[in-house]
VOPAGU-2260 file (C-alpha; in pm, 1 decimal, decimal comma):
REM VOPAGU-2260
SITE   aa  ch    i         X         Y         Z
SITE  MET   A    0   -1109,3     257,6   -1327,5
SITE  PRO   A    1    -911,0     138,8   -1024,2
SITE  VAL   A    2    -553,6      33,0   -1087,9
SITE  LEU   A    3    -306,5    -213,5    -940,9
SITE  VAL   A    4       3,4    -111,8    -749,6
SITE  VAL   A    5     236,6    -398,2    -659,7
SITE  ASN   A    6     429,3    -432,1    -335,1
SITE  VAL   A    7     766,0    -605,2    -387,5
SITE  ASP   A    8     861,5    -630,3     -19,1
SITE  HIS   A    9     835,5   -1009,0     -20,2
SITE  VAL   A   10    1082,1   -1039,6    -305,1
SITE  ALA   A   11    1326,5    -854,7     -81,6
SITE  THR   A   12    1230,0   -1080,0     210,2
SITE  LEU   A   13    1350,8   -1382,8      16,7
SITE  ARG   A   14    1675,5   -1206,6     -72,8
SITE  GLN   A   15    1739,4   -1102,4     285,4
SITE  GLN   A   16    1705,7   -1460,6     407,9
SITE  ARG   A   17    2059,5   -1510,6     274,3
SITE  ARG   A   18    2169,0   -1145,0     286,0
SITE  GLY   A   19    2261,0   -1196,8     -77,0
SITE  ILE   A   20    2182,0   -1033,7    -408,4
SITE  GLU   A   21    1890,6   -1240,9    -534,8
SITE  PRO   A   22    1607,6   -1227,6    -605,5
SITE  GLU   A   23    1634,9    -862,8    -708,4
SITE  PRO   A   24    1331,7    -650,8    -606,7
SITE  VAL   A   25    1419,5    -388,7    -866,7
SITE  THR   A   26    1393,9    -649,2   -1143,5
SITE  ALA   A   27    1065,7    -771,8    -995,0
SITE  ALA   A   28     937,2    -414,4    -999,7
SITE  HIS   A   29    1025,4    -373,5   -1367,1
SITE  LEU   A   30     854,1    -701,2   -1455,3
SITE  ALA   A   31     545,6    -587,8   -1265,7
SITE  GLU   A   32     544,4    -261,2   -1460,8
SITE  LEU   A   33     574,7    -444,9   -1791,7
SITE  ALA   A   34     282,9    -665,9   -1691,1
SITE  GLY   A   35      57,0    -368,1   -1625,4
SITE  ALA   A   36     116,2    -248,5   -1269,3
SITE  ARG   A   37      62,3     125,7   -1242,5
SITE  GLY   A   38     289,4     167,9    -943,9
SITE  ILE   A   39     535,2      -6,7    -713,3
SITE  ILE   A   40     519,5      -8,5    -334,4
SITE  VAL   A   41     805,7     -61,9     -92,7
SITE  HIS   A   42     793,9     -47,2     286,5
SITE  LEU   A   43    1122,8      68,3     433,0
SITE  ARG   A   44    1110,4     -56,2     789,8
SITE  GLU   A   45    1321,5      66,9    1076,5
SITE  ASP   A   46    1488,1    -276,7    1107,9
SITE  ARG   A   47    1539,5    -309,7     727,2
SITE  ARG   A   48    1405,2    -665,4     738,8
SITE  HIS   A   49    1328,4    -672,2     366,3
SITE  ILE   A   50    1351,9    -350,5     166,2
SITE  ILE   A   51    1678,4    -166,2     228,8
SITE  ASP   A   52    1788,2     189,7     155,9
SITE  ARG   A   53    1965,1      87,6    -162,4
SITE  ASP   A   54    1638,4     -52,9    -304,0
SITE  VAL   A   55    1454,1     271,7    -242,4
SITE  ARG   A   56    1727,7     477,9    -406,1
SITE  LEU   A   57    1744,4     254,9    -714,5
SITE  LEU   A   58    1368,3     236,5    -758,4
SITE  SER   A   59    1336,4     612,9    -723,3
SITE  GLN   A   60    1580,3     650,7   -1012,7
SITE  CYS   A   61    1461,9     385,4   -1255,6
SITE  LEU   A   62    1089,5     315,7   -1227,3
SITE  ASN   A   63     873,3     399,2   -1525,8
SITE  SER   A   64     561,6     416,4   -1309,3
SITE  ARG   A   65     506,0     557,3    -960,1
SITE  MET   A   66     689,4     469,2    -642,2
SITE  HIS   A   67     489,6     452,4    -321,7
SITE  LEU   A   68     702,7     455,6      -8,0
SITE  GLU   A   69     540,4     306,2     299,4
SITE  MET   A   70     705,1     424,1     617,9
SITE  ALA   A   71     663,9     512,8     983,2
SITE  ALA   A   72     636,1     877,9    1083,0
SITE  THR   A   73     994,5     916,7    1203,7
SITE  GLU   A   74    1257,9    1181,4    1132,1
SITE  GLU   A   75    1478,4     923,3     960,9
SITE  MET   A   76    1203,5     821,4     719,3
SITE  GLN   A   77    1103,7    1181,0     655,9
SITE  GLN   A   78    1457,8    1258,4     544,7
SITE  ILE   A   79    1470,5     952,6     317,8
SITE  ALA   A   80    1142,6    1054,2     155,8
SITE  LEU   A   81    1270,2    1406,6      95,2
SITE  GLU   A   82    1589,8    1269,3     -60,0
SITE  THR   A   83    1426,9    1007,9    -286,9
SITE  THR   A   84    1104,7    1200,4    -372,4
SITE  PRO   A   85     861,1     912,4    -426,3
SITE  TYR   A   86     528,0     980,4    -594,2
SITE  MET   A   87     359,1     915,2    -261,7
SITE  VAL   A   88     443,5     832,7      97,5
SITE  CYS   A   89     200,7     619,2     295,0
SITE  LEU   A   90     231,0     649,0     671,5
SITE  VAL   A   91     182,0     316,9     847,2
SITE  PRO   A   92     210,6     192,6    1205,7
SITE  GLU   A   93     516,2     -18,0    1273,8
SITE  LYS   A   94     621,2    -257,9    1548,1
SITE  ARG   A   95     950,9    -445,6    1544,4
SITE  GLU   A   96     802,9    -780,4    1645,8
SITE  GLU   A   97     515,4    -794,2    1397,4
SITE  LEU   A   98     533,0   -1022,1    1094,4
SITE  THR   A   99     340,2    -771,2     885,3
SITE  THR   A  100     146,2    -452,1     950,2
SITE  GLU   A  101    -130,1    -555,8    1188,8
SITE  GLY   A  102    -373,3    -265,8    1169,2
SITE  GLY   A  103    -434,8      91,7    1076,2
SITE  LEU   A  104    -247,0     398,2    1191,8
SITE  ALA   A  105    -396,0     584,7    1489,0
SITE  VAL   A  106    -444,0     926,4    1331,1
SITE  ALA   A  107    -710,6    1060,8    1566,8
SITE  GLY   A  108    -532,6    1242,8    1848,0
SITE  ARG   A  109    -218,2    1293,7    1637,0
SITE  VAL   A  110    -350,4    1532,1    1373,9
SITE  GLU   A  111    -121,1    1824,5    1453,7
SITE  HIS   A  112     188,7    1603,8    1477,7
SITE  LEU   A  113     118,9    1424,5    1150,1
SITE  ARG   A  114      29,3    1748,6     972,0
SITE  ASP   A  115     361,6    1897,7    1078,6
SITE  PHE   A  116     544,8    1579,5     984,5
SITE  LEU   A  117     398,5    1581,5     633,9
SITE  ALA   A  118     437,9    1956,6     573,6
SITE  PRO   A  119     790,7    1941,5     422,7
SITE  ILE   A  120     692,5    1633,0     222,3
SITE  HIS   A  121     390,3    1809,7      75,3
SITE  ALA   A  122     603,7    2119,2      13,9
SITE  GLN   A  123     826,9    1907,2    -208,0
SITE  GLY   A  124     530,0    1797,4    -419,1
SITE  ILE   A  125     509,2    1445,8    -275,5
SITE  LYS   A  126     158,1    1312,1    -221,9
SITE  SER   A  127      64,6    1140,8     102,1
SITE  SER   A  128    -166,1     867,0     219,6
SITE  LEU   A  129    -254,5     736,3     565,4
SITE  PHE   A  130    -304,8     363,6     622,2
SITE  ILE   A  131    -610,9     354,3     846,9
SITE  GLU   A  132    -908,7     147,5     952,9
SITE  ALA   A  133   -1246,2     215,8     793,6
SITE  ASP   A  134   -1349,5     418,9    1096,2
SITE  VAL   A  135   -1524,3     756,4    1087,2
SITE  ALA   A  136   -1299,1     911,0    1352,0
SITE  GLN   A  137    -983,0     801,1    1170,9
SITE  ILE   A  138   -1115,3     919,4     836,2
SITE  ASP   A  139   -1208,3    1258,9     981,5
SITE  ALA   A  140    -859,7    1285,1    1131,1
SITE  ALA   A  141    -699,0    1191,5     798,9
SITE  LYS   A  142    -890,3    1472,0     632,0
SITE  ALA   A  143    -773,7    1714,7     901,0
SITE  VAL   A  144    -411,4    1609,5     848,8
SITE  GLY   A  145    -432,2    1724,0     487,5
SITE  SER   A  146    -354,7    1401,9     301,7
SITE  GLU   A  147    -512,5    1361,9     -39,8
SITE  PHE   A  148    -538,0     982,7      -3,0
SITE  ILE   A  149    -619,1     723,6     256,0
SITE  GLU   A  150    -551,3     352,7     227,5
SITE  ILE   A  151    -813,0     148,1     407,2
SITE  HIS   A  152    -675,9    -154,4     590,1
SITE  THR   A  153    -844,0    -465,7     448,4
SITE  GLY   A  154    -661,1    -714,5     669,1
SITE  HIS   A  155    -953,2    -790,6     901,8
SITE  PHE   A  156   -1170,7    -858,4     596,2
SITE  ALA   A  157    -905,5   -1086,2     445,2
SITE  ASP   A  158    -849,6   -1274,8     770,7
SITE  ALA   A  159   -1217,8   -1329,8     853,0
SITE  LYS   A  160   -1287,4   -1693,3     936,8
SITE  THR   A  161   -1651,5   -1713,9     830,0
SITE  PRO   A  162   -1856,7   -1571,1     542,2
SITE  GLU   A  163   -2063,0   -1376,7     796,5
SITE  ALA   A  164   -1756,0   -1218,6     953,0
SITE  GLN   A  165   -1611,8   -1138,4     612,0
SITE  ARG   A  166   -1937,4    -975,7     501,1
SITE  LYS   A  167   -1942,5    -764,1     817,1
SITE  GLU   A  168   -1588,8    -640,2     753,8
SITE  PHE   A  169   -1666,9    -581,9     386,3
SITE  GLU   A  170   -1967,6    -367,0     469,2
SITE  LYS   A  171   -1758,8    -166,2     714,3
SITE  ILE   A  172   -1500,6    -100,0     441,0
SITE  VAL   A  173   -1770,2       3,2     191,5
SITE  ARG   A  174   -1915,7     249,8     441,9
SITE  GLY   A  175   -1565,9     383,9     500,1
SITE  ILE   A  176   -1509,9     431,8     127,3
SITE  GLU   A  177   -1839,4     615,4      90,1
SITE  TYR   A  178   -1768,7     842,9     385,5
SITE  ALA   A  179   -1413,8     920,5     274,8
SITE  ARG   A  180   -1530,7    1006,0     -75,2
SITE  SER   A  181   -1792,9    1239,9      73,0
SITE  LEU   A  182   -1498,3    1430,8     224,7
SITE  ASP   A  183   -1321,0    1439,5    -114,0
SITE  LEU   A  184   -1056,3    1194,2       0,3
SITE  ARG   A  185    -923,6     949,4    -255,1
SITE  VAL   A  186    -931,0     589,2    -141,3
SITE  ASN   A  187    -689,8     299,4    -188,3
SITE  LEU   A  188    -733,8     -49,4     -43,6
SITE  GLY   A  189    -463,7    -280,3      82,4
SITE  HIS   A  190    -356,1    -571,4     300,3
SITE  GLY   A  191    -443,2    -935,5     249,1
SITE  LEU   A  192    -619,7    -893,8     -84,6
SITE  ASN   A  193    -580,8   -1192,5    -317,0
SITE  TYR   A  194    -708,0   -1348,0    -638,7
SITE  ASN   A  195   -1028,9   -1464,8    -470,4
SITE  ASN   A  196   -1141,9   -1212,4    -210,5
SITE  ILE   A  197   -1082,4    -910,4    -433,8
SITE  PHE   A  198   -1393,9   -1004,2    -634,9
SITE  MET   A  199   -1613,4    -883,8    -348,3
SITE  PHE   A  200   -1512,7    -528,0    -443,2
SITE  LYS   A  201   -1612,3    -566,9    -808,8
SITE  ASP   A  202   -1915,0    -338,3    -784,5
SITE  VAL   A  203   -1783,8     -97,7    -520,6
SITE  PRO   A  204   -1727,4     252,8    -661,8
SITE  GLY   A  205   -1476,3     507,0    -538,8
SITE  ILE   A  206   -1160,9     293,2    -522,5
SITE  ASP   A  207    -848,5     443,3    -680,3
SITE  GLU   A  208    -590,3     169,8    -624,8
SITE  TYR   A  209    -554,3    -183,8    -500,5
SITE  SER   A  210    -227,4    -230,6    -311,9
SITE  ILE   A  211    -130,3    -598,1    -338,6
SITE  GLY   A  212     195,3    -772,4    -262,0
SITE  HIS   A  213     200,0   -1105,4     -82,2
SITE  SER   A  214     -52,9   -1291,1    -296,4
SITE  ILE   A  215     111,0   -1171,9    -619,5
SITE  VAL   A  216     462,7   -1262,4    -509,8
SITE  SER   A  217     335,3   -1597,9    -381,2
SITE  ARG   A  218     183,0   -1677,2    -719,3
SITE  ALA   A  219     491,4   -1546,4    -898,1
SITE  VAL   A  220     702,9   -1810,1    -722,8
SITE  LEU   A  221     502,1   -2070,3    -915,5
SITE  VAL   A  222     404,2   -1902,0   -1243,0
SITE  GLY   A  223     640,6   -1605,0   -1277,7
SITE  MET   A  224     603,8   -1236,1   -1202,5
SITE  ASP   A  225     471,0   -1142,5   -1543,9
SITE  ARG   A  226     181,6   -1386,7   -1536,2
SITE  ALA   A  227     101,0   -1322,7   -1170,3
SITE  VAL   A  228      68,5    -948,2   -1225,2
SITE  ARG   A  229    -114,9    -979,7   -1557,5
SITE  GLU   A  230    -375,1   -1206,6   -1398,2
SITE  MET   A  231    -443,7    -955,0   -1121,5
SITE  VAL   A  232    -449,8    -663,5   -1365,7
SITE  GLU   A  233    -706,1    -850,7   -1575,0
SITE  ILE   A  234    -924,6    -919,7   -1271,0
SITE  ILE   A  235    -927,5    -550,7   -1179,4
SITE  ARG   A  236    -992,5    -454,3   -1540,9
SITE  THR   A  237   -1313,9    -659,3   -1539,0
SITE  PHE   A  238   -1445,2    -443,5   -1254,6
SITE  ALA   A  239   -1503,3    -158,3   -1501,0
SITE  GLU   A  240   -1699,7    -369,5   -1745,5
């Protein structure tokens, strides 16, 4: 059965608006765990716009589930991953001016570089994932890099303006899942998934994890973190019925 991993970046975003101490993303992570999340995701960006180094260190020490560290493929981030030993690192593209990650990582053409970058991470027993589009060339490259997981970017599906466009993006993702699984890659989905559009994946096999942050934190502002996470966990649980 697929599981939910919760991204708490947007809790940190609210805190960083005042450069203060609240709301606390570590507390949000613990509440998400208690409500049924099977892992916690944080994206440590170069500009530290939301999650900061202190958050990563604390979460690495006190989570009861798994920590997924999203990061760019830089020497600085490699060192932080080796020091904090998350369950998994997920390599993502990163631009300073973007509001959120805008697309998948270009893995094709960078296989040797990314394989070398991940080698010391894998040697330390840390799993890796690559955040990519549902594209055959990118999936082939991800396999060549040696990652056990990929995370397929669902942002274009989530942002589609018409049912026809959404269906087209959905079918592309499904084909990507099927192809990745044929290569023995494990598949996670993430970006823009919410309490409504996630139902389109109800009958799609081969998904390990749903990576969801913004929609859960948005609902938590109104109903609380516990309820927001429990509602999403329950939705995903129905997919196995």
